[in-house]
C-alpha angles and dihedrals in degrees: 000000000000094000100041109131098199093051093051093045093049090056091049093048090051091054096044100041117160095003096122115075113224092234096048116118123239089256092054094047094049091046090050094051093043088059094051104113114260095353096114090045090051090055092047091051092046092052093050092049094055108116124234112255095208116076115244119245131026101276097098092048092048090053092054092045092050089051089051092048091053092051092045090056094049119117091249105021120197097221095193090060090045090054090050091053092049090046090055088049089055093049090050097047120098115242113272093012129138088240091059093052092047091049092054094045094049093046089053090060091053093044091054088058088056093046091245092140100158094056090041090053091054091047091053091050092050090050092050092046090049136059096296114155110268093221091059101044093101095071091050091050090052090050091051093048090051089053092051090050094048091048090054091237105125091163086077092059097077102085091035092055090048092052092048090050091052091052091045090055089066100032122030117239123232115253094256091049091049091052091051091048091052092048091052092047089053090050091051093047090052094046122110103247092196095058117106117229108229113218089203095162090069095051134056125217116212120202112247113259136186108240123210120255107252133187129206115223136174135216131176094239099050105016117218119001139163130243134183111259088204135012117293121205125221111278093015117135109260099182143340125205137166116223115261088210137357137177134190122271110237118218108235090198094057119101091196123093090207113111125235112268096256127124116250092202107045099015094235110159133216093024134164094257125240103184126195103270092219101053098018091211111077104088130212136176095229144001087257093062091042092056093043091054095048095097089064101029094058087072093048101040095091090051091053091052089055097042087239097144091056089057101048100045116188091014088075089065089049089058092043090054090053093048093046092049101035094095091061095054098033090098092056091047092048095059098039123091098186125059095214093051093048093046095049093045091055093046092048089054092054099055091108127053091240103062140146092264097058116200093358089053089057089056091052089055093063120105123253102195088215089139092056105037129090109285092231091055090050089050090053093051092047092049088053090051092051093046092050091051090052088047091055092049098043107031107031141049090257091121088069091054092054099036091116094051114121094208119104113249093257092052091045090055090052094047096049091042091053093054094046092047091049090053093050090053091046093051094052088067102022107036118117125212112225107213125195141153111280119207117228114239110265091238090065093070146334101281107144142059109255099248106031143032097259115123121240118248112276097019103096093095091047098045105043122051130172110249143165103250105170140014111219144174121233104177099189095047090042086069089072111104124229130264127172085223102043124194095215138060128208128233121187124204101183105298096347120096119204118190122206129190113248092198136006116294114201125222106282091018116136121249110231128197126187116240092201108285103097126181091237094050105047143011121269094251092053092046092053092047094051094045092049092048098049106022101029098228138103111239115240099177120138094258091054095043092052094044092239111204100191092123092056101036099043105028106029107038120140129191114205110227090211104051098014092226121140127224140160121253132149107228123226108210089207092058103051137170102053131184133236114265090220109040100014091231115149113259107230112247103164090098090057093049090049090057098041091049091061113118113223089208095053107105098174115121094344095177094055093043091051093049090052092048092048091049091049091049094049088052091049092051088068090058104035099049138185109011096333110180094217090055088054089054091053092047092050091053091053090051092048090054101045113021096088091055095041097127106003116110088022094276113189096221099071097107092044090051089049089058092048091050089052091049091052092051089051092050090053091048092050094052104034104021124243094275094069139097089237092060091042095054090038088063092055091085091055092048090048092053090051090047090052091052088054095044096050093043096238119152103272110229115245109261116252120230089254091052091052090051091049091050091051091050090046089057089053091048091056086078087071092072135060124275093250095059091036092058093051093051093047090050089052092050093049095045093054094041096247085132129013129220093272092049089047091059091047089049093053091048091050092051092049090053092047095046 
């Protein structure tokens, strides 16, 4: 493809192999590449050739809006699907267009039906500020006034009442409308003008916590690391830090250019999207967040229009770090005339954690591993840094931001490119993935009650999936070294990371994070290979030193049906069947194929199909023993196919499915621990079966002791996710009597203690 970044960079790397010395600084490498004949011109040309991802004109937007209108007028409208259609119309509408104003106005009407008054209020304002037809403004004003009333914020009614009165001066209101206008005017007159309206849905309040006292130390073998200054108990808070910068994670499997509905300013997920009207791709949860992010987004808007950030991956976060921190180093750049002098002066000032550049200075302290990584990889990252600097100069208003800089343009390019390149290298080995529960789009299935946001019984496992939503940089917590058996766990609340101890850490004991390769998730050889490839070190943690075989002996054990001997082997589903390492007999795999070939959408003869799947699974349990990970894959597929229909139509397999759902939750707990997203989402099947029992009025089976333990641990695990998703799950549990009001209060208290 003409505009493919990786393809172009691979060809450049091939031509320029081995031209960057390992010991060269970021300034030297950028300067070297900037002087390569025609390279900067190639990047300029490539950037200008990138196609717009949003179709020109209003036709696409009008199609989505017409689809939403048709669904809105249906006898039993599914308002969540209607909102999705109108949101797509907004994404597709050119900035300032009539289609954009109509999309916001129509979405407001649907949001009011769902009691989403704050978002509806913003939609009304955007419609009124845009090219909305003058002869129809009155209905939008009435919608907006209703939202202000429902929100309990009468102070917002003043300008709305005035606008309605102006319209009424030219066109008489109906009696009912006049009464409502007078009621709203009375509310506004009685409102406290001095009160501040709290936009609490765009912020998150974290409970205060007492962080551990930590010390940064340094040793030749491992570099800088962090130890506990005093003893830390299990489950105590070790540290809490808000990301200096974060960017969305783009799904490489998605064919859509639409972003996920997550806010780029406050990191709230699963939002009603308010995209930038210019690029139609940067997503926010409100107009307030959209305005607040404008100082940074104005430098990224062009890239969103061209789908550039999707192509360059982690380099986008490198640019975002530079943009977020530029204001703190602008003074140094303004008075310098030489890129090398400016760069070294800034780095010298950031040697200590407390430095003149605050949080951004802590980012600059992080290692890059450029001197250890493959030279071709370093070349790729440096090319990205150079291209992004040219992007800032050629495609954005960055020239205005650096107009007072004393450096000549060529030196300024080198200086900015050096900082961006440094950030890209830092993020390769210091970036954190923020994981959350992502809501499926309403059009993908019937998940909700028609008139509210409560999930239908049996849909929790279909609607909420664990996903990487942002990549972020936390410079203080990035100082924690790796262990394949870490002594901390991470909890994200939007863009804030809180770290808890998983076991006691003695005074002077090192705090260890896990960079991904965990002793329960992969074999030692694979862990070492991945850590060497990405982080450029050989792991010397206790699990690796002792040759721990937990992954093989607990999660990959096989018992041969022929000779009855047991051995460890990780199965490759693409290479079945396999043979016994002892007697060479073929290990039966037909049962596994029978399960994995099940179609979740096939509703013919469900009872018989389930009985066959259950029988096949029970046979497979005798072969894939202990907590075999392949057995867990088979079990999850059965649950995907049959959980939603667990008790409807009076199917006889409900109790059996309940036992399978419990077994799957236990398998997830065994492998990932109960304070994990994997265990949390693994319990969704069990909760859905219980919800279906409640919904269909069947006699709910008495919970076993193991089920009660799992439910208690599930409540604790809810602290791993953000408050927005947590509230939706608790509402689901209470609605379908999985927990009662008293248990709900206990659950909230437990989560507060855990978080």
